[in-house]
N, C-alpha and C positions, 0 to 999 in steps of 0.2 A: 385467720388468724397464722401469722408465721414468725416465730422469733428468731433473732440474728444478732450478730456482733459487729460492731465496727471498731478496730484499734485505730486511734490517731496519732501516727506516727511523729506528727509535728509536735506533739504533747508529751508523749512517753519519756520519762527521764530514766528509766530503767532502775528504778527503786527496788523492785521485787515486792512490793506490797501486796500486789496480785497473789503471788505464789504464796506469801506467807498466810494472807487471808484465806485462800483455798486449802491450804493445808489445815489450818485451824477449824475452818467450817466442816472439812470432811475428815478430820483425823486421818490425813494422808501420811503415810510412813516416810521415815527418812529415805532418801536415795531414789524414790518416785516422785513423779509431779503429776498434776493434771492441769495445771497452769505454770508456766515459767518463762522467762525472758531470756531471748538468745541476745548475746552481743556480736556485733560484727565490726571489725575496725578497718577503715579504708584509708589507703595514702601512707605516706612516711613522714613521721614527725619532723618538722611542727606543720607540715601540711597534712594532717590527718583527721579524722573525725570517727565518733562512735556512735553507730547504729542500734537501736534497740527494737525488737520484734517480740510481742507476746504470742506464744505458741500454746495451743491447745486443740481439743475437738472442734472440727469446722461444722458441725451438725447439718452434715450434707443433706440435701433433697434426697439424692439417689445414693444412700449410704451402704458402700460396699461390706462394711462390717455387720451390717443388718441383714444383709442378704446371705452372708456366708455362714452366721451363727448359725449352728445346729438346733439350738434349745429356744430360741426367741428370748434369750436373756439379754439382747439388744434389740430394740425396737423404736420407732418412730411414733412419738405421741401426735395428736391433734393438731397441737400448736406448733410442731415442725422439730420439737427438742428430740434429739436422739438420747433416749433414757436406756437405763440397763437395770436387770434385776438378778442381783448376785445370788439369790437364791436358787436360780435355775442353771448357773453358769457352771459348766464342766470344766472350765479351763483348758480347751482344747488349743488354744491360742491362733485359731483361725482368725479370728476379728484383728489380732495383732499384725499379721501378713497383710490382711485385707486393707487396713488403713493406709493410705499413701502419706499421711501425715505423721506417723509414728505417734498417734495421740492416745493409744490405748495401753494400759500395762496389767501385769499381773501382780495384785496386790499381795504382799509378803504376809501380811497378818491373815487373811481370808484364803489365800491360793486361788482367787476368782479374779476375772476381768474387772477393770475399773477405768475411769474416764471422767472427763468434765461431764456434767450432765445439765449444766446450765443454772445449777442450784435449783432445780425443779421443785424440791420442796418449798423453797422461799417464793418463786414465783407463784405457786399454787395459793399462797395466802396473799398475794398483792406486793410481795417485796422484790427489790432487784437483786441479782446475783452478788454474792459476797466481794468478788472481785470488782465490781463496779462502785459499791458503796465505799470502798476503801482507797480506790485511786484517787491520789491527791492532785492529778491534774486534769481528771475527767477524761482521760486519755482512751477509758473503754465505755463504751455506748452500748447497751443494749435495749431490746425492745421489739414491739411488733412492725415488723417490715410492710406488712399489708394495710395498717392503720396510717392513713396519709398525715394526720397531725402527730405523729409520733417524732421524737428528735432524731431516732435511726432512719426513718423514712425520707425525712427532709434532708438528711446529710447525703443518703443515697443517691437523691434526686440532682444534689447541687455540687456534689464533690465528684472527682474522678478517683474511683477506687479499684484496687487490684485483690485479687485471691491467690491462694498457693496452688499451683500444679492443675491449672483449670483444664488442661490435656486429657486429665483423668476422667473428666464427664461426670464427677460425682456431684457437681452443683453446689459447691460450698457456700454455707451462709456466715461466714467469717471474713469480713473485708477489712483491707487497710487502706487507709489514706496516706499518699506519700510513702507507700511500701516500696523499697528498694529491692531490686531484683537480687543483689548480691546476698540479701538476708532471706529472701523468700524462697530462693532457689537453692538447694540444698549442695550441689556441685560448684556452685559460684565462690564458694569460701574454703580457704586453704584450712587444715587442721593445723592447729598451734601446739607447741609443745605443753606438757603438763606444766601447770601453774596455779595461783590460789584463785584464779577467775574461773578455770575450766577443768578443775580435778576431779569432777564428779563423773569417772570414767568405770567404776567397778560395778556401780548398782549395788542392790540388795536382794535377798531371798532368792527367786527362780533365776534372776539375771546373774547373780553373783557365780552361779556355777559354770557360766560359759562366757562371760564378758572378758574381754582382754584391753589391755591399755593400747591407746591409739597413738602415742606421741609421734609427732613427727610422720604420720602414715602417708600423707599427700607425697606422690612421686616428686612434684616440682619443689617441695620443702627438703627432700631427701637430696636431691641433685643440687640445692642450693649449698646444705651444710658440707656434702663431699666437695663442692667447688671451693668453698670457703676454707676448707682444711687444707687444700692443695695450694692455695693461693696467698701470697703476703698481703694483697689488699683485699683479706677477706672481708672486712665491713662492707666495702665497696661493692664487693661481688654480691654479697648476701641482698644489699639494698636494691642492687639492679635486678636481680631475680624476682625479688618479691613486690617492688615497687608498682603500685598501681593495682595489686591484686589482692580483693578484701580477704579477711583472716578472721576464723572464728576466735573469738576471745573468751566467749562464756557459752559452752555446750551442756546438751542434756546427756545423762549417763547412757552409755552404750548398752542396748539390751542384750547385746551377745547373740548367739545362735538359740532362737526359740523353738525350731523344729529340729532337733537334735538327732543323733543316731539312731532312735525308736522309729521315726518317720522313714527314713532311709531304708531301715530294715524291714518295715511293714510293707513298703511297696514291693521289695525284694521277695517276700515270702508270699504275698498274695499273686505275683508274678509267676511263681513255681506253681502255685496251687491252680490257678486258671489256666497258665500254658500248659500243665500235664494234662489236662482235660483235652485242650485244644488238639494238641499234637496227636493224642490218642484217637480223637473224634474224627480228624482229617485223614489218618491212616487208614481208616476203613473204606474210603474211596479210591486209594491207589496201591494198596498192599494186600498180595494174596498170602494165604497161609500165614497171616499175622499169629500173635503169641496166644489169640484166643482168650480162654476163661482166665489166665494169669494176668492178662493185659487189663481186663476190666476191673479186677480187684487190685491191682497195683496203682492204677488211675486213681480210683477212690480212695485208697490209702493216702497217696501221696497227697491229694487234693484235700482230704480232711485233716492231715496234721499239719499241712503248712497255712490252712485256713486258719486252725485252732491258734497257731503261733502268730498268724496275723492279728488275730482279736484280743491275743494276750498284749501283743506290742502297742496296739492302739489304746487299750486301757492303761499300760504303763506310762504311756506319753502323756495322759492326761495329769493336770496338778490336782485334781478333783476325781481320782478314779472311782471314789464311792457313789458319783452321780452318774456314772456311764450309761446306765439304763435310760437315762433322759433322752438320749439319741432316739431311741427305738419308741418311748413311751410319750415324750412332749415335743414331737418333730418340728421342725421348720421346714417344709418340702422345698423351698428354693435351695436350701443348702446341699452342695454336693457332698458334704458329709454325712447327711441323713439319706441321701439316695445310695451312697455308695454302703453305708451301714446296712440298709435294707438288701441291697444287692448282695452282699456277703452272707447275710443271713438267709437269703433266698437260695444261694448257691450251696450253702451247707446243707440245705433242708434237701434240695434236689440230689446231692451226691449221696445223702443217707438213703433218700427214695431209692435210688440206683442200687444200693447195695443191697436193701430189701428185696428190691425185684431180682438181682442175680441170686439171692439166697432162695427164694421162693420160685423162681422160674417164670416171672411175669412177663413173658415176652412181649406183649402188647404195651404194656407199662413202661418197660424198658425202652422200646422204640421212641414212645413218645418223649419219654422224659430225658433222653440224650439229646434230643433237638433243643428243649427248653433249656438242658442244663449249659449246652455249647453256646446259645444265645446270652445267658446270664454270665458265662465264663467271659465273655468278650467285654460286656459291660464292668465286671470286677476288674478286668485287666486295665481299662482304659479311664475308670470314672475318676482317678486322681488327677488326671489332665484338665478334667473340668473344674475340680477343686482348686488346682493351682491357678487357673485362669481366673477365679472368682477371688484370688488374693491378688488385688489390683495394686497392692503397695510395691510388688516385685515385678518389675517390667520382662525379667527374662522368661518368667513363667508364662507371659501372655503369647507365645510361639505357637503358631497354628499347627506345628509339626509334632507337639508334645504328645497328642493321643496316638499317633503312629509309632511315636518313639516307644510309648509304653506297650503297645500291642505286639510290636516286634520283639521287644525285651520278654514278654511273656512267652512267646514262641521259643525264644533262643532259652529263658530259664527251664521250661517244661522238657523241652528237647535234651536240653543238659543233665537234667533229674532222670530221665529215662536211660541217657548215655552212662550215669553212674551205676543205675541199677542193672544193666546188662552184665556187669561184673559178677552179679550174684545169680540172676536168673538168666542169662543168656538170650537167645532169640533166633528165629530163623534168618536166613541170607536176606529174606525181602525185607524184613523188619529192620535189620541191621542197616541195610542199604539205604531205607527210607530215611533212618535217623540221621545218617550221615548227610545226606542230601537236604533234608531239613534244616540242619544245623549249618551247613554251607551257605544256603539261600539267607537264612535269617542274619547270618553274620554279615553277608555282603550286603543286605539291605539296611542293617543297621549302621554300618560304615557309611553308607551314602547317605542315610538320614543325618548323622552326625556331622556329615561334610558339608550338606545343605544349610543345617542349623547354625555351623560355625561360619562358613562363608558369605551366607547371605547378610546383607548390610542391616544391622539392627538400627530401629527407628529412635531410640532414645539413648541419652547418654548413659543411663542406668544399665541398660542391656548391654550397650557395648563395652561398660567397663567390667562386667559380670564376663563377658565373653574372653577380654582380654585377661582377667585373672585366671580363666580355665587354660587358656592356649598359652599364656607365657608369664603369669603371675604365681601367685600363691599355690595353684591347683596345677600347674603344667607337668610336676612330675606324675601325679596321680592320673592325668589326663593321657599324657603320651607313653608313657611306661606301663601302668597300671590298667588303664581302659584299652587304648590302642593296641599295644604291643602284647601284654599278657592275655586281656580279655577278649581279642578279635584276631590279631593277625597269627599268634601262636597257635590258638586252636584251629584255625583254619587251615594253617600248616600241616599240622598233626593229622587232621582229617583228610586231606588231600594225599599226603606222601605216606603215611600208615594205615590207609584202609580202614576196614570196618571191624577190625578187632574188637572184642570187648573192652581190654586195655585201652587201646587209643581212644575209643569213644568215651571211657569213663575219665580219662586224663584230660581230653578236649573239654568233656562236660563240667570237670572242676574249675578250668580257667575260665570257662563262659561264666560260671555263676559268680567268680571273683569278679570279672569284668562288669558283668550287670549290677551287682552291689556296688562297686566303686562308682558306676555311672550315677547311679540314683543317689549315692552320698554326696557327690560333687555337684549334682544338678539341684539337690536340696539346700545344700549348705551355702554354695556360692553366691547366689543371689541375696542371702541374708547378710553379708558382709557389707552391702550398700548402705551409706547412712541415707536416712529419709528426711533428715532435719539440717 
C-alpha cells in the first residue's frame, strides 16, 4: 500500500476550496498553510492565461524531513504517508530546511512543525482527505497507488505526469497532470508587486520575526521599472521586458530566515571550543618548551566555556526549548543534529575528564583521553557540514567543501582565541611562533577554500543565485569588506609585518574571530533567501 496525490491541472479552477477545507479540518492558523493554490500568469493581455497549481507536502518516498528530524516527530507510515507527532517536536526547524518544497511550517499556536499529513485520521477510518472531498472539479485525486484498480493508479498508468524538483531524488508522491514548468519551477516565475492576490508576505508567529516584503524583488522586474521610469514609452518598455515571462500572481507567505543569528553563533562558538583544543593538541608535536601546565588548563577552560555557550545557543534557537532533552533521550540516529548533540556531550565529558586528570595527576588517563578528545573535537568542528547537507532544500549547503571549510574555521578560531589569551598569559617564543604560523597557514587555506567554493561552477540555479548574492548582491559588503578584508587579509598582514608580539597576535585574533563569525552568518543566512516555491 502506498498513498499518493494527483493534481489534475486540466480541471483546477483555483477556487481555494482545498485550502479552506484543510484549514477547517486541521484548525490551521491564519498566515500559514498546509495546502494552498499558487497562481501563475503567462503572456500579456489579451494573449494571457492563468495557471493554478496546488502546493503541499509531497509525501516523498525518501523524505529528507524524516531523515533530518532529530526526535522522530516526522515519520513515514507503512502506507507511505509522511506523518508527524507534534508532541515530540522541539521546533529545531531542521525539517523546514530539508524540505525542497517548502511544505513545512512552524505552527504559531503550538510552536511545533506542521504540514499536510494526508488527513491520516480520516484515511484510518476509510475517508478521503478533506481537500479531495471538497474539490468541486475533482481536480485532486488520492488513493493507493499500488492498487491497480484505484483511480489514481489508473491515471498514473494512462496520463503523462510530472513532479516538482525530481533532481532532488526525494521520489515525491504528488503528481501533476498537465503540470506547467513555469508553475512547478520556483525560479521560472517573476515576483510581482504586492497586491490583493499575493499580499501574504509577512506571515505570522515565528515567521513574523524575520519575514520581509518582497515587492519587485526579481532583478528583471527592477530593471524593467527603472527602464520604464527613464523612457517616455514606458508602457511598451515594460511589456517588452516582461512579455513571455511567467509572473507569480498569488504566492505563499515568505517564511523569512528560519535559522537566524543563534545558528551562526553556535557554529562560531563550537569552532572556538573544538579549535582551541586541536591547536593545543597539534602544538605538542611541533613546539619545544610550550606553555606547559598553563596551556593544559587554558585549553580546557576555553573549550568548556565556549561549549557551554554552544549548548545555550542551541537551546535558544528552539521554538520549544522545554523539549531540548528529547534530542538526547528520544534520538533519531540518522539525523546529524542528534549525532552532533552527542558529539558535543561526549566532547564536554572528555574535557571534564582531562581537567580531573590534570588535577589528580593521572598521567596515563591524560594521554589516552587527549587522543580521544582530539578525535571528538574534529567531529564537533565539522558535523554541522553534514547537518547542512541533510537540508536538501538549500542547494548551496550541498557543497563538498563545507566540512573542510568548517575544520579550517575551527583551527582559525582556536588559534585566534589563544592569540587573544597571550595578552594576559604571554608564552615562550616557540609557542608564539607556532601560533603565528598556525594562523597564517589556516588563513591561507581558508582563502583558498573560499576561492574554490566561489569560482567553481555551481550545479543548480539556486546555488548560483546564492553565490551571486554573496559576491555581488545583498551580502557583498559583508563578504568583501568583513570576511575577506577584515577577517583574512588584515590579520595575515598584521601577523607577517608585526611579528609574534602578544599585542599583534591578539589584534589579529580579534579580526579573525570577526571574520569567522561573519562567514558563518553569511553561509547560513544567504541560502535561506532563495524561494522554494
